[in-house]
C-alpha positions in Angstrom: 0.0 0.0 0.0 1.3 3.5 -0.9 1.5 5.9 2.0 1.1 9.6 1.1 2.4 12.3 3.3 -0.3 13.9 5.4 -1.4 17.4 4.3 -0.3 20.2 6.6 -3.7 20.9 8.0 -4.1 17.3 9.3 -0.6 17.4 10.6 -1.5 20.6 12.5 -4.7 18.9 13.8 -2.6 16.0 15.1 -0.2 18.5 16.8 -3.2 20.1 18.4 -4.5 16.7 19.6 -1.1 16.1 21.2 -1.3 19.5 23.0 -4.8 18.5 24.3 -3.4 15.3 25.7 -0.6 17.2 27.4 -3.2 19.4 29.0 -5.1 16.4 30.3 -7.8 16.7 27.7 -9.0 13.9 25.3 -6.5 14.2 22.3 -8.6 15.6 19.5 -7.5 18.5 17.3 -9.1 20.5 14.6 -8.0 23.0 11.9 -10.1 25.3 9.7 -8.6 26.2 6.3 -9.7 28.4 3.4 -7.7 27.5 0.3 -4.1 27.1 1.5 -4.6 29.4 4.5 -4.9 28.0 8.0 -7.6 30.2 9.7 -7.9 28.5 13.1 -6.4 25.6 15.1 -8.0 24.3 18.3 -8.1 21.2 20.5 -10.5 19.7 23.0 -10.8 21.7 26.2 -14.0 20.9 28.1 -12.2 20.2 31.4 -9.9 23.2 31.1 -12.8 25.5 30.2 -15.5 23.8 32.3 -17.5 23.8 29.1 -19.1 20.6 27.7 -19.3 22.2 24.3 -15.6 22.9 24.1 -14.9 20.2 21.5 -12.0 20.8 19.1 -14.4 21.3 16.1 -16.6 23.8 17.9 -13.6 25.8 19.2 -12.0 25.8 15.7 -15.3 26.9 14.1 -15.7 29.7 16.7 -12.2 30.9 16.2 -12.4 30.9 12.4 -15.8 32.7 12.4 -14.3 35.4 14.6 -11.1 35.6 12.5 -13.1 36.0 9.3 -15.8 38.2 10.8 -18.7 36.0 9.6 -20.8 33.2 11.0 -20.9 31.2 7.8 -17.6 29.6 6.8 -18.5 28.9 3.2 -15.5 27.8 1.2 -13.7 26.6 4.4 -12.6 23.1 5.2 -12.4 21.4 8.6 -9.7 18.9 9.4 -10.2 16.9 12.6 -8.5 13.9 14.2 -11.7 12.0 15.1 -15.1 11.6 13.5 -17.3 14.4 14.8 -20.1 13.8 17.3 -23.7 14.9 16.7 -23.1 18.3 18.4 -20.1 19.0 16.2 -21.7 17.7 13.1 -24.6 20.1 13.7 -22.1 23.0 14.2 -20.3 22.0 10.9 -23.6 22.0 9.1 -24.7 25.4 10.5 -21.3 26.9 9.7 -21.6 25.7 6.1 -18.2 24.0 6.1 -17.5 22.9 2.5 -15.4 19.8 3.2 -14.8 17.7 6.3 -11.6 15.7 6.6 -11.3 13.4 9.6 -8.7 10.9 10.6 -10.1 8.2 12.8 -13.7 6.8 12.8 -15.6 6.7 16.1 -18.1 3.9 16.1 -19.0 4.7 19.7 -19.7 8.5 19.6 -19.3 9.5 15.9 -22.3 10.9 14.0 -21.0 11.2 10.4 -20.5 7.6 9.3 -21.9 6.1 12.6 -24.7 6.7 15.0 -27.0 9.6 14.0 -25.4 10.1 10.6 -26.3 13.8 10.9 -25.5 14.8 7.3 -27.7 12.0 5.9 -30.9 13.5 7.4 -33.3 15.4 5.1 -33.5 18.0 7.9 -29.8 18.7 7.7 -29.4 22.3 6.4 -26.1 21.7 4.8 -23.9 18.6 4.3 -20.2 19.0 3.6 -18.2 16.7 1.4 -16.7 14.1 3.7 -13.3 12.4 3.5 -12.3 9.9 6.2 -9.2 8.0 7.1 -6.4 10.5 6.5 -4.0 10.1 9.5 -6.2 7.4 11.0 -3.5 5.3 12.6 -1.8 8.2 14.2 -5.0 9.7 15.6 -6.3 6.4 16.8 -2.9 5.7 18.5 -3.0 9.0 20.4 -6.5 8.2 21.7 -5.6 4.6 22.7 -2.4 5.7 24.5 -4.3 8.5 26.3 -7.0 6.2 27.6 -4.6 3.3 28.4 -2.6 5.7 30.7 -5.8 6.5 32.6 -7.0 2.9 33.2 
C-alpha cells in the first residue's frame, strides 16, 4: 500500500491533539482552512474551560468565524482527528463548512458515518463533502495511549 504524506492541516490537527493530551484533555485537534490558508487551530478543552461544548471542532469553528468576521464559513474546510459527534456535526452544518476531513472513525460516539449520521438526514441544512481515514493510525494511536494511561 502506498502511504502519502499527510497534508499540513491534518498534521497541524494532530499536533493540536497532542497538545490536548498534554493538558489532560482527550486528544482531539481541529483546523479550519480556506484555500491554502490556516484560519484556526484548536483542541478539545471541556475540562480546562469547564464547558461541555468545548470540543475541538466547535472551538476551531468559533475561532475561524471570529477571525473571518462572519458566522458562515462557506469555502472553508475542517480537518479533525476524530469523526465528529452529533453536536459537532450540527455545528459543521450550521457553519456551512465545505469539506470535512477526519482521521479516525468513532463507532461509539461519531455521528457522520456512525450513529446519528447527521449529514444524511433530510432536515440537515447543509452537508459538507466528507473524507475519512487520512492520518487514522496516528490519531487512533493518540487516543488509545491517552485512555490506556488513565486505566
